[in-house]
C-alpha positions in Angstrom: -10.8 6.6 -19.8 -11.7 3.3 -18.2 -13.7 2.7 -15.0 -11.9 2.7 -11.7 -13.1 0.6 -8.7 -12.1 2.3 -5.5 -11.7 -0.3 -2.8 -11.8 0.8 0.9 -11.4 -1.8 3.6 -12.5 -0.5 7.1 -12.1 -2.1 10.5 -13.1 -0.2 13.6 -13.0 3.0 11.6 -14.9 6.0 12.8 -17.9 7.0 10.6 -16.5 10.6 10.4 -13.2 9.3 8.9 -15.1 7.2 6.4 -17.4 10.0 5.4 -14.5 12.4 4.9 -12.8 9.9 2.7 -16.0 9.4 0.7 -16.5 13.1 0.4 -13.0 13.6 -0.9 -13.5 10.9 -3.6 -16.8 12.5 -4.6 -15.1 16.0 -4.9 -11.9 14.8 -6.5 -12.7 11.9 -8.9 -13.5 13.1 -12.5 -14.0 9.9 -14.4 -16.1 6.8 -14.3 -15.8 5.1 -10.9 -17.4 3.0 -8.3 -16.7 2.7 -4.5 -16.7 -0.6 -2.7 -16.6 -0.1 1.1 -15.9 -3.3 3.0 -16.4 -3.5 6.7 -14.0 -6.1 8.1 -16.3 -7.2 10.9 -18.5 -5.1 13.2 -19.5 -2.3 13.5 -21.1 -1.6 10.2 -22.4 1.8 9.1 -24.6 3.1 6.3 -23.9 6.1 4.1 -26.3 7.8 1.8 -25.7 10.5 -0.9 -22.8 8.8 -2.7 -23.2 7.5 -6.3 -22.0 4.0 -7.2 -21.3 3.1 -3.5 -21.6 -0.6 -2.5 -21.2 -1.6 1.1 -20.0 -5.1 1.9 -20.7 -5.8 5.6 -18.5 -8.8 6.5 -20.2 -10.3 9.6 -16.9 -11.3 11.1 -13.3 -10.1 10.9 -11.7 -11.8 7.8 -8.5 -9.6 7.8 -7.6 -6.7 5.5 -5.9 -8.8 2.9 -8.9 -11.2 2.5 -11.2 -8.2 2.6 -9.3 -6.5 -0.3 -9.2 -9.6 -2.4 -13.0 -10.2 -1.9 -13.7 -6.6 -2.9 -11.4 -6.9 -5.9 -13.3 -9.9 -7.1 -16.5 -7.9 -6.9 -15.0 -4.9 -8.8 -16.3 -4.1 -12.2 -13.6 -1.6 -13.3 -10.5 -2.2 -15.3 -8.5 -0.6 -12.6 -8.6 -0.9 -8.8 -7.5 1.8 -6.4 -7.1 0.6 -2.9 -7.4 3.3 -0.2 -7.4 3.3 3.5 -10.6 4.6 5.1 -8.9 7.9 6.2 -7.5 9.6 3.1 -7.9 12.6 0.9 -7.3 12.8 -2.8 -6.0 15.2 -5.5 -8.4 16.5 -8.2 -8.7 14.0 -11.0 -6.5 11.4 -9.4 -8.5 8.5 -11.0 -8.0 9.7 -14.5 -4.4 11.0 -14.0 -3.2 7.7 -12.7 -4.5 5.7 -15.7 -3.4 8.2 -18.3 0.3 7.0 -18.3 -0.4 3.5 -17.0 1.2 0.2 -18.1 -0.5 -3.1 -17.6 2.2 -4.6 -15.3 2.6 -1.5 -13.1 1.5 -0.8 -9.6 1.4 3.0 -9.1 1.2 5.2 -6.0 0.4 8.9 -6.2 2.5 11.4 -4.4 2.1 10.8 -0.6 1.1 13.5 1.8 0.1 13.4 5.5 -3.2 14.4 7.1 -3.2 16.0 10.5 -5.8 15.3 13.2 -7.9 18.2 11.9 -7.7 16.7 8.4 -5.6 19.5 7.0 -2.4 18.6 5.1 0.7 18.7 7.2 3.0 21.7 6.5 6.8 21.7 6.7 8.9 24.8 5.9 5.8 26.7 4.6 4.8 24.0 2.1 2.7 20.8 2.1 5.0 17.9 3.1 5.2 15.0 0.7 7.1 11.9 -0.2 7.5 10.4 -3.6 9.8 7.5 -2.8 10.0 4.8 -0.2 12.8 2.3 0.4 12.7 -1.3 1.6 14.0 -1.6 5.1 16.7 -4.1 5.7 15.7 -7.1 7.9 19.3 -7.8 8.8 19.8 -4.5 10.6 16.4 -4.1 12.3 16.9 -4.2 16.1 13.3 -5.5 16.7 13.8 -8.7 14.6 14.1 -10.1 11.1 11.5 -8.1 9.3 10.8 -5.5 6.7 10.0 -2.6 8.9 7.0 -0.5 7.9 7.6 3.0 6.6 10.8 3.8 4.8 9.9 7.4 3.7 12.8 8.3 1.4 13.2 12.1 1.9 16.6 12.4 0.2 15.5 10.7 -3.1 12.3 12.7 -3.1 14.3 15.9 -3.1 16.9 14.6 -5.6 14.4 13.5 -8.2 11.8 16.2 -8.1 12.0 16.9 -11.8 11.0 13.3 -12.8 7.1 13.2 -13.0 6.7 9.4 -13.2 9.5 7.2 -11.7 10.3 3.8 -10.2 10.3 3.5 -6.5 11.5 0.4 -4.5 8.7 0.5 -2.1 5.3 2.1 -1.5 3.0 3.0 1.3 0.2 0.5 1.7 -2.5 3.1 2.2 -3.0 3.9 -1.5 -2.1 2.0 -4.7 -3.5 1.7 -8.2 -3.2 -1.2 -10.6 -5.3 -3.2 -13.2 -7.6 -5.7 -11.7 -6.2 -8.4 -14.0 -2.7 -7.8 -12.8 -3.8 -8.1 -9.1 -5.2 -11.5 -9.7 -2.2 -12.6 -11.9 0.0 -11.8 -8.9 -2.4 -14.0 -6.8 -3.6 -11.1 -4.7 -2.7 -11.6 -1.0 -1.7 -15.0 0.4 -4.2 -16.8 2.5 -1.5 -18.0 4.8 -1.7 -14.7 6.6 -5.4 -13.7 6.4 -5.6 -11.6 9.6 -2.2 -9.9 9.4 -2.6 -6.2 8.8 1.1 -5.7 8.1 3.3 -6.0 5.0 0.7 -5.1 2.4 3.3 -3.2 0.3 5.6 -6.3 0.3 3.1 -8.8 -0.9 2.1 -6.6 -3.8 4.8 -4.0 -4.5 7.9 -6.2 -4.1 6.2 -9.3 -5.6 5.2 -7.3 -8.7 8.8 -6.2 -9.3 10.2 -9.7 -8.8 7.6 -11.0 -11.3 8.8 -8.6 -14.0 6.5 -5.6 -13.4 7.3 -2.2 -12.0 6.4 -0.2 -8.9 5.9 3.4 -9.8 5.2 6.8 -8.3 3.1 9.3 -10.3 3.8 12.8 -9.0 1.2 14.4 -11.2 -1.4 13.7 -8.6 -1.5 13.0 -4.8 -3.3 11.5 -1.9 -3.0 12.2 1.8 -3.1 9.7 4.7 -4.1 10.1 8.3 -1.6 8.3 10.4 -3.2 6.6 13.4 -1.2 5.5 16.4 -2.2 2.2 18.0 -4.2 3.9 20.8 -6.3 5.7 18.1 -7.3 2.7 16.0 -10.7 1.2 16.5 -9.4 -2.3 17.1 -6.6 -4.1 18.9 -3.7 -5.5 16.8 -2.6 -8.8 18.2 1.2 -8.7 18.7 1.7 -12.4 17.9 -0.2 -12.0 14.6 1.8 -8.9 13.7 5.0 -10.7 14.3 3.7 -13.6 12.2 3.0 -11.2 9.3 6.5 -9.7 9.5 8.1 -13.1 9.7 6.2 -14.6 6.8 7.0 -11.7 4.5 10.7 -11.4 5.4 11.4 -15.2 5.2 9.4 -15.6 1.9 11.1 -12.8 0.0 14.6 -12.9 1.4 14.8 -16.5 0.4 13.7 -15.7 -3.2 16.7 -16.1 -5.5 15.6 -13.0 -7.5 16.2 -10.7 -4.5 20.0 -10.4 -5.1 19.5 -8.9 -8.6 16.6 -6.7 -7.4 18.7 -5.3 -4.5 21.6 -4.6 -6.8 19.4 -2.6 -9.0 18.1 -0.5 -6.1 21.2 0.0 -4.0 22.3 2.0 -2.2 19.2 2.1 0.2 19.1 3.4 3.8 19.5 0.7 6.5 21.3 -1.8 4.2 24.9 -2.4 5.2 27.8 -2.6 2.7 28.0 -6.4 3.1 24.3 -6.9 2.4 25.0 -9.2 -0.6 27.1 -11.7 1.3 24.7 -11.7 4.2 21.8 -12.5 1.9 23.8 -15.2 0.1 24.7 -16.8 3.4 21.1 -16.5 4.6 19.7 -18.2 1.5 22.3 -21.0 1.6 21.6 -21.6 5.3 17.8 -21.9 4.6 18.3 -24.0 1.5 20.4 -26.4 3.5 17.5 -26.8 6.0 15.0 -27.6 3.3 
């Protein structure tokens, strides 16, 4: 098995959340790995007792996308696993993910949810999980032309339980796995939106598919994410910057001529109307006429 570089960007994160995440990696990883923890501006914290941990204390906020690219450039593993700083992991996740890996894939493990006490959320007597996410339609979003975050696809998760490794149209940005080489072949994240926290899955997951790769879910392992409402985050998200991030992603990809074929492959998806194709063709014609 090859080395995995686990990249963790942290901005305004509590030391307790970070330590729980580091503890889970230490308890769950079974192969050769390193951890790169990048503090996106102040405050910075030190952590002892963890092997192969490097801490990158960016003195000022550079943005999560810039932070991830910087840490990826420092990584020494063949693979990178990006994790939020408030996650738990399944035993052997690092080796399981690379066992059935292809060079042009981006892979997410099965997605679970952490409650405030850091236990896994239970529904109907079992741990709740999602294997598939869908791309939300920007034409039908009441808050504007954007790819809305989320898209937990419960129905497909239930319908395709028997398939251990499968394609998914979208992913959750809190955890993804890919080769370091593929990350840089895709260009990483665009520097036109350095401080935007949103649309991480679009710039990587969707772009990889449009460029001939695949976005996959590996259900043989899992990770769990602590969802944080805005009032629980350790920093303020600027609304104008958030809107800019959404607008850049939606206009960039909806104007890509490859989107029609990609959507045909993945339809039907929730939130997309029956006349989506004509709407998209009209939208692209209108924008091409302006340019």
